[in-house]
N, C-alpha and C positions, 0 to 999 in steps of 0.2 A: 505493500499499500504505499502511494506515493503521499506524506504528509506536509507535501510543501504547498502554502497555500499563498497566492497572491492577494494579498488585503487590496491593495488597488484604492477607488477611494468612494467603494459604493458598497458597503458591506452586506447591504439586501442580498446582492448577488452569490456571497458566499457564504451563506448563514449555514447551509445543509453540509457544507465541511466543516463547518465550525464546530457544528454538533458530531460529526464522526469522531472529531479528536479531542472531543471535550474530556473522553475516559483518560485519556491518555495524559491532560493538563492536571489531573487529578492525583496521577501519579508521577510525574514526572515537571521539576520545576520549568517557567516558564524560561529562565534564562539557560537552561539547560538543552531547549530543542535548538539544533543547529540550522534546522532545515526553515526554522522562525526569522530569517533573514534581518524583517523589519521588527521584530520583536525580541531584541536579543536584550531588552531591559524594558522594565515596564516605567511608563512615562508617566509622572504627574499629571493631574490628580489621580489618574485611577490607577493606583499603586499601594505599598504600603503603609506610606504617610497616612492615609484614609482606609486600613484597612482592607485593601482590595487585591483583590487576585484574578486568577483566571477563572474560579470555579463561582466566583463571586457572580459572574454576567452567564455563565454557561451550563451551569446544572441546574438552578433552583426549579425551573420553569416546564418541567416535563417535556413532553414529544411534543417535538416542531411540525406542525401542521404541513400538509406537501398537497398542494403546491402553498408557499408561504404567502399568508394574505399582506397585500401592501405597509399594511400598517402594524401589522405583529411586532416588529421587533420595538417600534416608538411607544405602542399601547402596553405592552407585554414586559419588556426589559427597561427601557429608559426609563418608563414613569415608575418602577418600582424605588427607585430611589429619587427621578427627578419629580414627583407629585409635587401638585400644592402642599405648600409647608414644609417641604424636603429640601435638599442639597441643592442651589442652583435649580431652582424649581422651575419645571416647564410653564410657559406662557401661551396662552392662543394667539398672540397677533403675532406669531410667525408660524404659528402652526397650520394657518386659513383652513379651522374647522377640520383638522386631520387631513386635509388634502396634502399637505407638505408634512415632511417626516424627520424627525431628527437629525438622520444617517444623511439626508440630503445636503446637509450642509457640516455635518459633522462626522470625524470616525473616531470611534470611541478607543483606537490602540493607539492610535500615533497623531502629532500633529505635525504643522506646519513645521519648514524645517528654518522658513524665516524668525518663526516667535514660537515658544514655548507656550503649552499648558491651556491652550484653547482648542485642540483639538476640533480644528477647520481645516475642511478640505480644501485644499488649492482649487480643485475643479467644483464649482457650485451647480448643482441641478434647480434652475429657476423655476419658477411658474410661469413664465410665459417669455422669455429670450433665449431658452434651450441651455447649453453647457455653456457656462463663462468662467476664465479664470480669475481666482479674486488672490489678492496681496494683503496681507495682514504682518506687519514689520514690528511694530511695537505695540505697546498698551493705549497709546495714544493717535495710531494712526487709523483714522477713518476714509478720509475723502483723499481721492486722488485727482480728478477733473479730466479734464480732454486730452493731458498727459499722461495719466494712467501709470503702471510699473509693468504690468506685460501688455495690457490695451487700455484705452480710454475708460474712465468711470469703474474701474476695478477694486475702487476702493470697498469693505465689508458695508459700508451704508452706503453705496451705491448701485452695487452689482445687479441686486435684483429689481430694484425700484424703477415702476415705469407708469406710476398712477400718483406717488406722492409730490407735494407742493414744491419740493427741495430735493436737490441733488438725485435725480435720478438717471439709469445707466446709457442716457443718450443726453443728446444736446438741449432736449427741450426741458421745460421749467428754469427755476430759479438756481443756480449753483454759487448763488454767492450768500449763502444763507450761513452765518455762523464759520465762516470759513477758519479753520485754523486754533479752533477751539475744541474742547474734550467732550464729543458729541453726547459720554454716557453720564455727564453732569447733569444735564436736563432729561436725556432717554437712559433710564437706569434699567441695570440688568435686573434686579428684582421686579422690575416693571414691566419686561417684554421688550424693552428699548423704545416703548409707546412713549410719544411726546405728549406734551401737556395739551390737555383738551383746549387751551385756548392758541394752539398753535396754528391751526388752521382756519379757525373759527372762534368768534369769543364764545364763550364757556361764563355765562351761559350769552346764548345770542341775544342780543338786544331787538329783536323782530318780533313781530307781533304779541302775545299774551306770555312768551318764556320767563320773564321777570316775574310775572303772577304765579307761575308753577315753580320757579327754581329760583330762589331769592337767596343763593347762599352761593360762597367762595368757589373757585375754580376746583380747588384740589377735594371737593364733595363731589365731582362731576366724574361719573364711569358709566362708558358705552355698555349697554344691556343688561346695566343693573336694574332692578325695579323696588328698592328700597323706599320707602319712606321716610325720610329723616327731616322732617320738619320740626320745626323748633316752636316756643311759644311767639316769637315774632314774625316767623318767615316758613308759608309753604316751601317743602324742597320735595318736590319728586323726582327721584331720578331718572336718568335721561333714559331708561328701557321702558320706561309708563306709557310713553308715547312713541319712542323708536324702536327697532326691533330687537330683539334680543339675544341675536345671533351675531358674532361679529364679523360673518361672510357680508352682512350688507353694509359695514361701515367702509368709509375711503372709496365707495365704489362711482363717484360721480352723482350717485341723487341722494335728494334727502329724503330717505323713505321714513312713514308714518304708518305704524302699529300700532292699532288700539286694540286689537283682541291677539291672542296666542295659545298654543295647547302647551306650550311650553311655562307659561306664567307658572311661577312658584305659589302654593297655595299661599294664600292670605295675603297675597300683595294686590293693589289697588287694580293692577292689570286684569289680575283674575277673576275678580267682578264684573268685568266688563261680559257682553253677551257676543257672540259671535258675528251678530250685527253691526257691532261696532264699527266705526270708520272715518275715514276725513277725507270730503269733497273737497278739491282745491278751487280757489276763488279764478273768477273769470282774467284777474291783472295778475302779470308776474311782473313780481319786484326783486330787488338785488342789492345783498346788506354790502357793508363796507369791503369784504372779502370778495365780492364777485359771485356769492352765492345765491341762485334762485330762490325765493319761495312765493307763495301766496300767502293771503288772509280768506284759507278756505274756512267751512265749516265740518267740527266735530259732530257726531250724532249718537247717539246709544252709547254713553258714556255713564260707570257708575256716580265717577266724580260729581257730574251735574244733572242729579236723578234725585225723586223722590220715590216715596212708597202711597199706592192707589190701594183702598180698600173697596171691597164688595161686599154684599151679603142682603140683596134683595127681598129675601122670603121674609115672610112675618115671623118676628120672634116672639115665643112665650111667653105670658105672665110668668111672675114668679112661680113656684110647684108650691101646694099646699099638701103638709101630710094628713093621714086619717084623722089626727085629732083637731085639723084645723088651724094649725099652726105653719109659719112659713117654715121650708125646709131650707135647712142651712148645709151649706160641701166644712168640709174639714177647716179649712178656714175662716168659716165665719160666715160667708157668702152665699148671696142666693143663686139657687139653683133651678135650670130652667130646660125644656125639653133640646133636644140634639139642636145645634143651628151652624151652618157653615161660615167663617169666614176669609175669603180669597183676597189675597196681597198680590200684586203686582209691581213693578217698577216702572215708572213713567220718568221719560228721559226729556230734558231741555237742549234743543241744539244750541251749539256755542260756536260766534264767529271767532276767529283767532285774532282779530283784534281787538274782541270784546275784555276790557281790563275792571271796566267799574263797576263790578255786579254788585247786588243788592241780595237782601234775606229771601227776596220772594223769587230771585233769577232762577233758583232751581228748586226751591221747594216751598210751598208756600208758609205763611208767616202768620200766624200756627197754623200747622197741617189740621187741615178740618174735613167732615166728610159730612155728604148731604143725602137729605131723604129723597126719592124711593131707594136710590142705589145703596144707599145705608140704613138699615132698619134698628132703629134704637141705639144709635150711637157706637153701634160692637165694632171690636177690632182696633179702636184709635178714640184714647180720651183726652186727647187734647182739645179738640172743639167738634161740636155736630151741631146742622141747621136739621131742625124737626119739620114736620109736615107743615107745621103753620107760620115757618120762615121764622123761628127765633133759635139762638144759638145757645146751648146750652154747656155742659163741662166745666175743663177746668179754665178755659177762656171766658166763661161767662160770669163763673165761680159765686155762685149764688147770688150776684148782683153786685157783690164788692170787688175791689179792684182785680181784674185777672192775674193769673197765676203766669208769668213771662218764664222767659227762656231760663234762668238763671237758677230758679227753683229746684231746678231735678236735673240740671246741664253745668252745674257752676264751675265744671272744669273747662268748660268752653265758653259760658258766658258768665260774668261778674257784676254787670252794670242794669241798674233798674230797666225798665223798659218802660218809654212813654206810649201812649196807646188813647184811642179814643173809641167812643161807640156809637155806631149809627143806628137805624130802623132795624126792628128785629132783636135788640140788644149784642148785636155782632161787634164783636172786637176787632179794631185795625190796628196792630202794633206797627210801630215805626221802626227802623234797622237799628240796630245794637251792635256794637264792635266785638267782634271776635277775642277774646283774653287771651288764648290757645290755642295758636292754628295747628300745635301736634295732636289734639284732640277734636279736632274738626275733621272732616273728611277724609277719614283715617281708614274705613271698613269697618266700622264698629258704631252702634249707637249705645254711646255712654251716658249710662246715670250717673250722678255724683251731685247726691244732696247738696244745697245750700245751710251750713252751718254757721253762718253767720248772721244773717238777716233773719226775722221773723214774719208772721205771717200774721194779717190783722181781719180778724171778722168784729163780731162784738165783742170778742176776747181775743188775746193775742196766743200765738200760738209757736212752737219752735219746730225746725226740721232736723235738730241737730242727731237725734238719735235713730232715723229715718235711716233704711236698709232694705236693698231691692236687689229680690234674686230675678236674675236675667232668663233663666230657663223658664220658670213658671209664671214670670211677670206679676211677682205681689210684690206689696211695699209692707212691710213690718214697723209697729212702734209709730203712726202716722198720727200726730197728736191733731190733727185739726180735722180728721176723718172721725171722731168721736170713738163710738162705739163699733163702728167698723174698722177694728185694728188692724186688720189685713187686707186690703182691697187690694182688687185683683185688676189690672190693666185691661181696657178693652171691655169689658163685662158692658151687657146692658144698663141703659138708664135713660128714664122717659120721665121728664117734669110734670108735675100735676098735684093738685091738693089732693090727700088721700092715698097719691102714687105709693104704693112700698118700695121702688127703689126710690121715691123722693124721700123715705124717710130713712134709708138703711144708715145713715150717721146718725142720727138722735135717736131711733128704735125705741119711741114713746110707749111702748105697747101694743094693743090691738092684735093682732094675727101674729106678731112676734112672740117666739117662745120666751117663757119667763126669765131665762137666765139670759137672753139678748137683749132683752130691752133695759132700758136704763128709768131707775125708777125715779124719774124728777118729778111725776105729776101726783099731786096730793088724791086725785082719783083713779078708781077704776076707768082707763082708757077703752074699754071693749067697746066696741060697737061705734064708736067715734072716731070723726074723721079731724086733719087740723082746720080745717077751715070752719069747724061747727064755733072753733074759738077764735082764731085769728084770721086777721083780715088779709086778704092776698094781696091789696093795694099797697099794704106797708111792710111787706117780708123782706125780710133782713134790714129793716132800721131799729133794729132793738126791741122791739115791742113782742 
């Protein structure tokens, strides 16, 4: 058997031969194999200085596929050490979605004769310029220009590039960019030699509504990332929220908009968009300061600009009565009904990319409100409902007292009191209010955090300091202003009316309420009496 191997400059072609001699490598030191004329001594860093020997790469990976897949060496052998977080980690920017491979540029056994320890081939298999010789003579030797070493533009930062703004492997483009400086001071190895996000365009761009969506420093930008890193004062939605997740779409000569992707990470804002989410370009093409074309188009069907719609058009039963004539209560002490269905669907607002002056009503109603007959008895949404007579009820009406604004239940998002007016039908019109913490707004979650600072005033003053909310069951506990209804459930039926059991569920003045559920505040037996028998409907809420 001839054990002589021509390692050449493309180890992929000799992999099978490597495996044949792997067993010999276990028994015979590499320095003792005279046949390995190019491997008389392992060269750093793949040597004893890093506890690396021939078996480190040639033994652990079992049977080699035949034929060998193009990406096998890269994904199986190289990435075993050079994975994310590992030594000299792999970076996607130069793998082009695993269509270029480590061995296209690197020889794991030996380095160029000109400069040691980088394992760079002298001939590079470029993505679109064929095989090109490349010279790398010292640790700061990156750009050779038209003169070149072997041929024009054969520096390590030139030889492959055909679409970059600077230093392509031909005469096109800008070849004066930072000539004579050390490229890796800006294009660091640990970041895959990528440039800063403001090297080719502003980061964030100053066009359209970019600043409204990414009001952060350049260092926070990352192509393909979908994190929401908003702060108290700024929305910062990572680039991949609206642009492609795949790096293959970057620097392709087109500003790609991608509002839906099957690859969206779970929990990201992008993952909440339906497959119908999209961007329609505007009729006029503009150009930014860097010569990049853009339009002020329209985004549609995007979670960030949506609200919930409720539907329950079928009649809702009255509260159920047990065999003793008392109102039935569930385990939380709330009224029981015949089964009913509430359907929720997202409703999207189309947004023009040039719009930046949004209000509280731009994406959702202020406050969210349902309307009879699409929704019966106000089920599903307890913010506000308008009944069959055109009157508003629930928290926005608040028994004719001051309405409960956003901060009462969403204090991590809004901390200011809201100004308001009431129009016909006792319908409350809220004015806009400032967002106190943008990281808690448009975050993919309906946050409920109660205001523990301010009180609620009716005829008496109540604190919400001890209220807790159960997201799974949609119940509040220790709600002082609900009196006897200690654990109200969000979205339960409510119909205003004198003598209405639903209208009496906070006070529970007797009547059909079970004895333990009634508040013993009246001096006589209330059985058979209705509220209106003693109270004037016209002055309800006036302290009488």
